[in-house]
C-alpha positions, -999 to +999 in steps of 0.1 A: -671-649+389-698-643+364-684-649+330-709-636+304-695-658+277-697-690+296-716-687+329-709-686+366-677-700+380-668-704+416-630-707+412-617-725+381-611-756+403-643-757+424-676-753+407-683-743+371-718-740+355-714-735+318-745-720+302-740-732+266-749-762+246-747-786+276-778-770+291-779-778+328-746-795+334-724-785+363-688-795+368-666-797+398-630-807+403-614-796+435-578-785+431-549-786+455-563-759+478-591-783+488-589-813+510-601-846+495-635-859+506-636-888+530-640-913+501-609-898+484-628-880+456-620-845+446-654-833+434-683-816+452-705-842+435-687-872+448-673-897+423-689-879+394-674-847+384-704-837+362-740-836+372-773-827+356-789-798+374-826-801+382-830-763+387-808-732+385-819-700+402-802-667+396-806-638+420-795-603+412-800-568+425-818-539+409-801-506+412-811-471+401-789-451+377-759-439+397-767-459+428-738-475+446-736-513+439-721-531+469-688-549+464-681-534+430-649-520+444-638-553+459-605-568+447-611-604+436-576-615+446-549-595+463-518-603+482-507-577+507 
């Protein structure tokens, strides 16, 4: 999810990159849907749940007025 107020978030319990005062800090805490890493940690970054990013690249599309933007009609979460 791209949250304009705070920055990109790949699930609230996976990877969060806040774009505020912290600058380039990324956080990860894997929730109960994820298996623990071999060393028993529950973060994408190993034993540290916060890391300082060296670089952050953002890719986005450029669309003409009225042009269809792919996946805009996708449901972020649905149970059928």
